[in-house]
C-alpha positions, 0 to 999 in steps of 0.5 A: 281491480279493487282488493276484497277483504279477507276474513280470518276464517278464510285465512285460517282455511287457507293456512290449513289447506296450505299445510295439508298440501305441503305435507305428503300423504306418506306416513314417514314424511308426515311423521318426520314433519310432526317430529320436526315441529315438535322438536322445534316448537312444542317440546319446550311448551310440553315440558313447561306445562308438565313441570307446572301443573297449576297452569293447566287452567291457562293452557287454553289461553296460552295455546290461543296466544301462541296460535295468534302469534303464529298467525301474525307471522303470516304476511298480509298481502294488503299491508306487506307491499 
């Protein structure tokens, strides 16, 4: 059976759906997940941007870069065999 090509929007939707399903609806668990994510990845960026306010113009570009790098970590079923 031939594989169909998956678009970025489909992958993004799949990622969002996976994250939504992985987190439970309880506020404590969601709050803990957000706190853990902040501590693991976002705290350093937050401090960096607030210590360097002249970078406010490039925040959007850097955010897209970070998001793209995170998306690249997702295994591609077509190439990761």
